[in-house]
N, C-alpha and C positions, 0 to 999 in steps of 0.2 A: 235523495240525494243527490246534490253536484260534485263532480270531478272540480272544478276552478276549483282556484285556492284562495284564502280570503283574502284581500292585502294587506292585514294585519300581521300575518303569518308571514310574509316573503320579506325579507332584509335586504337596500340596497346595499351588495357592494362595494366592499373602502376602496375609493378610488387608489391606483398604485400608484406612490412616487417617490417622484427619482427622484434618487438617489446623489446629496447635493457631492460636485468632485470634489476632493481634498483641496485646500488649496495651496499652492506654490509657498512652498518655505525656502524660502535662501538659508538661513540655520541646519537645517536638518541632515543628516548625513547623507551623503551622494557620489557613489562610486567612481571614479576614478579612471578609469576605462584605459587600465596602464598598459599598456600588450610585453608580455615576460615568454622572453623565448628561452626555452629546455637550455642549461649550462652543457651536462651530459655529466652528471657528479649529481648521486640522487639525493644527494646532504644538502648541496647548495638549490638544489632543485626543490624540494619540502620548503627551506626557511623562505622563499621567495612567492612561491605560491600564501603562504601563512601572511602575505601583504593584500593580501586582497580581504585577510579580516578588517583592517582597515575602507571600506568600502559601505560597511555597514554599521560606523561608531561614531559618535560626536570627535571633530578634532581633537579636544582635550585627553581620549582615550588613543588616538594614534602612536603615544610618545611613548609609550609603554611595547605597543605592537614592535614599533621599531627599533629599539631596545632590545626585545626579547629577541628579535630576529639578529641584531650584527651580532647579541651572542652567539648566536646559532651558528649564522656563516663566520665566526673567528675560531668557533670548536671546532668548526670543516673543512677547515685548511691547519689550524695546530693539528688535525687526524693526521692532514695531508705530509706534514715534518716526519710526524714520526712516523711515519709505515716503513718499512726497509727497502730501503730499494734495493737497483740490480750490483751482485759484490763488483770489488771494485775489480780492472785488468792484472791479472797480472803483473809482474814488476823485469824488466827484463833485463834488467840486474843482476845479479849472482849474490848471496850475501858477502859484505866485508867484517872482512874480521881487523 
C-alpha cells in the first residue's frame, strides 16, 4: 500500500484570473463633490443634504431632485414667514378720539 496519491486523482487548482477593472464610462453618474455648509436651519439643511442624491443618478434624474429640493426650500421660507414674530412695541402715544 502506497501513501502517495495517484496523479489522476489530483486536480490542478484553477489559476486565479484577476478581474478586469471597469472601464471609465464618462456617461456614468459621478459625484459632483460640492461642499455644503450648514445653514443653521434644520429644514434648509435637510433639503440641501438631499442634493447629494444627485451624485448617484444619471443627469436625467437630477431634475426631479432639484424640483423637490426647490419645493422644500420654498416651504421652509414660507414657514419662516408664518412664524409669529415678537410683539409690537407699545405705542407711546395715547389713544386719540
